[in-house]
N, C-alpha and C positions, 0 to 999 in steps of 0.2 A: 504494500500500500504506500503510495507516494503522496507527498504534500499537495501537489497540484494535479490537474488533469493533463494527460498526455496530449500534445498538440499534433501528434502523428507526423511530425517532420515538416509541418506547414506553417509554423509560427514565425519564421524569419529570425529566430534567435540562434546564436552559434551552437547551442546545445540541442536544438530541435532535431537534427538528423541523428544524433547519437543516443540521447536519452529522452527525446520527446519534450524536453524542457519541463519535466514533471516535478522537479524539485527533489528534496531529500526523501529518504525512506522513513516512513513513520512506523511501519511494522513489517516483519518478515516471517514466513512460515515455510517449513519443510513438509511437503505433502506426504512424504514417505515415513515420517516420524511415527505416526500413529497407525500405520498400516499393518495388518496381520497377513502373513502369507501362508 
């Protein structure tokens, strides 16, 4: 989860093409952490 909405590379900001200029990460999750195989 990021601070801002991803501009999909169309925002004209120098970070638009690499990160979508979405800002810093607010939260992160590993989807495999709770998985049972």
